[in-house]
N, C-alpha and C positions, 0 to 999 in steps of 0.2 A: 581206118580203123587205127584206136590209140595202141599203143604198147606198154606194156609196163617192165620196169627196171625193180628188180627185188635184189636188195643185197643184207647180206646176214654179216653182222660186226660182233665178233668176240671181245669181249672187253680185257684187259688186265685185269689181276685179281683187285676188287675193290673196285675198279674204275666205273662201273655201270651208274651209278648216279653222275658222275662227271660228264659221261655221254649223255643223258638224258637231257640234262644240263643245257646240253648245246644243240637241242633240237631246234627250236625256234631259228636259229642262226642259219642252221640246217637245210631247213624249210626257204628262208627267205633265198640263200645263194640258190636252190634249186628252182624257184620261182624266177629268180634274175635270169636263168639261163634258158627259159621256158619249159620247166617242168612243172606239173601238179604233184606235192604232194597228197597222198591217197592217204596213208597210214605209217604208223610206226607201233609197235607189239615187242614186247619183251616175253621171251619163252621161258614158261612155268612150268612145264613138265614136260618130260621127255628127253631126248637126244639133244644136246645144247642149250640145256638149261642155265638163263643168264645170258644166252646170246640177244642182242636187238636186231628185229628185222625191220627193213624198211622197205615202202614200196611208193613209188613214185611213176606215175603216167606220164608219156607221152603222145605229142599226135602221131608220130609215125617214127621209122627207125631213123630216117633221114633226118629228123629234129633231133633228136637221141643223141646222133654222131654231131653233129652242128654243137649242141649243149657241151658232150666231153673236151670238143676242139676246143672250145671257147673257154671252159673252165682250167686247161691246161695253163691258159697263159696267162689268167684274170689273178691281180695281188690278193685280192681279199680273200679267195679260194684258196691260194697259195696260204694265205698265212690259217687257214681254217684247219688246211691239213697238219702243219706245223705245229697248231695247238692241240689238236686231238689224237694226234701219232701216238703221242706216250698213253694214251687211254685203250689203245687197241692191241692186240693181239695177233688176231688174223680177220679177213675180209673177205667175202666172194661176191660177185654177183652176177644175174644172168638176165636174159630178156626174155621177158613172156610175151606170145601173141595169145587173144583169148581164143578160147574155142567157141564155136557156132553158138554152145548152148550158155555160156557163161553169162555172168549178171552183170560183169564188168565187159564194155564192150570200146 
């Protein structure tokens, strides 16, 4: 069963367009490490308005852990982190396992 990693990225003031411009670059890096980008959204209403929300699937938790290990030493990923860091005020992630009735499995 697949697992999903949800990440919320809080941009620094005025930086959301810059973060959105990095979307394809981010998706290619996710795919490079075995993940599958599911979607990206901006919170339009409610708590966290203006936050970027990303969802990525991995075949299982082991694959996700392997991807994060590879990313830590990958020069292209490290460059991405350096490039987007000034655009990010905060970030948090969580791993989701689909419930039996979830459309995403």
